[in-house]
Structures are given as C-alpha cells and as structure tokens.
C-alpha positions in Angstrom: -18.2 -34.7 12.0 -15.2 -32.5 11.0 -14.2 -29.4 12.9 -14.4 -26.1 11.0 -11.3 -24.7 9.6 -10.5 -21.1 10.3 -8.8 -19.2 7.5 -7.1 -15.9 8.3 -5.9 -13.5 5.5 -2.8 -11.4 6.2 -3.3 -7.7 5.9 -1.3 -6.4 2.9 1.8 -4.4 3.5 2.1 -1.3 1.2 5.6 -0.3 0.4 6.9 2.8 -1.4 9.9 2.1 -3.6 10.6 -1.0 -1.5 10.3 0.7 1.9 7.3 -0.7 3.9 5.1 2.2 5.1 1.7 0.8 6.1 -0.3 -2.3 6.9 -3.6 -2.0 5.1 -6.0 -3.3 7.7 -9.2 -2.3 5.9 -10.0 0.5 8.3 -9.7 3.0 5.4 -12.1 3.2 2.5 -9.4 3.3 -0.2 -5.7 3.0 -0.8 -5.6 6.8 -1.3 -7.1 7.4 2.2 -4.6 5.1 3.8 -1.7 6.8 2.0 -2.9 10.3 3.0 -3.2 9.2 6.7 0.5 8.2 6.5 1.3 11.7 5.1 2.3 10.3 1.7 2.4 13.1 -0.9 0.0 12.1 -3.7 -2.1 14.4 -5.8 -5.7 13.6 -6.2 -8.9 15.4 -7.4 -12.0 13.3 -7.6 -11.9 10.1 -5.4 -14.1 8.2 -7.9 -11.8 6.9 -10.6 -12.6 9.2 -13.5 -10.0 12.0 -13.4 -6.8 9.9 -13.2 -5.0 12.6 -11.1 -3.8 10.0 -8.5 -2.5 7.5 -11.2 0.3 5.6 -9.6 2.8 3.1 -11.0 2.7 -0.3 -9.3 6.1 -1.9 -9.0 4.8 -5.2 -7.6 1.5 -6.6 -6.3 -2.1 -6.2 -7.3 -5.1 -4.0 -6.4 -8.8 -4.7 -6.3 -11.1 -1.9 -7.6 -14.4 -1.2 -5.7 -15.3 1.3 -8.4 -14.3 0.6 -12.0 -11.9 3.4 -13.0 -12.9 5.4 -16.1 -9.4 7.0 -16.5 -7.1 5.2 -18.9 -4.5 3.1 -17.1 -1.4 1.2 -18.2 -1.1 -2.4 -17.0 1.4 -1.4 -14.3 -0.7 1.6 -12.9 -3.5 1.9 -10.4 -5.9 4.6 -9.2 -5.5 4.6 -5.4 -8.8 6.6 -5.0 -10.9 3.7 -6.0 -9.0 0.5 -5.0 -7.5 -1.4 -2.1 -4.5 -3.7 -2.2 -5.2 -7.4 -2.8 -1.9 -8.5 -1.3 1.5 -6.9 -0.5 1.9 -3.9 -2.8 4.9 -1.8 -3.8 4.2 1.6 -5.3 6.5 4.0 -7.1 5.8 6.9 -4.7 8.4 8.8 -2.8 8.5 7.4 0.8 10.1 10.7 2.2 8.2 11.9 5.2 6.3 8.6 5.8 6.7 6.6 8.9 8.3 3.3 8.1 7.2 -0.1 9.2 10.3 -1.9 10.4 10.8 -5.5 9.4 12.2 -7.8 12.0 15.5 -8.4 10.2 15.9 -4.6 9.8 15.4 -4.2 13.6 18.0 -6.9 14.2 20.5 -5.3 11.8 20.1 -2.0 13.7 20.6 -3.7 17.0 23.7 -5.5 15.7 25.1 -2.2 14.4 24.6 -0.6 17.9 26.5 -3.6 19.4 29.3 -3.3 16.9 29.7 0.5 17.5 
C-alpha cells in the first residue's frame, strides 16, 4: 500500500511593473478586490466583466476567469474584476502607494548596503 502524496500549490505573487505587491492567497473574491485592499489605483465600474473599465495589461503570467468577460480584450489584457491569478502575475499598473513584498535577496541587498555605509 502506498502512502498518499500531498501536493501544495504556491500562492501567486502579483507584481506591478516588476515590483511584488501582494501574495494572492485566495481570501479575496477577485484580483480587483485584492488590488483594492493593497490601495492600488485601478478604475472599475461593474465587477462582472462586461464594462471593461478595469482592463489591465498583463506583462507576464496568466489569469483564470470565474466569470467569462464580455468586454473585448487583447491577448495581453485581463479584467481583474472577474479573474484570479493562476500563477505569478506581473501587471502594468503603477505600484506607487502600494506596500511592497520584499524578496529575500532584496532584504539582503539592503542589509549589505547598511553594512557598507
């Protein structure tokens, strides 16, 4: 008899223009809600995928829609109001004002700089 194998899926990191800002842990209903909680400036109207107001360019990564968007999208765009990240995701939104998630090597670089100064 074989023992069961546990498979854990890593929570996606959502970055804005390459700067990591949130770990999408599934506690929010949508990517839009997670971005709003982190105080990311994004315009939205409907939250159901038909107006297209929150249309956002995806620099890398993929999203999964829980409601099929009716707004016209290019291949490199998503509607955060009706999707969640499938894996790590980088969006072309301005990260200004958002709290960043520090990566370990970024922390080490800051510590090294303090030691040098």
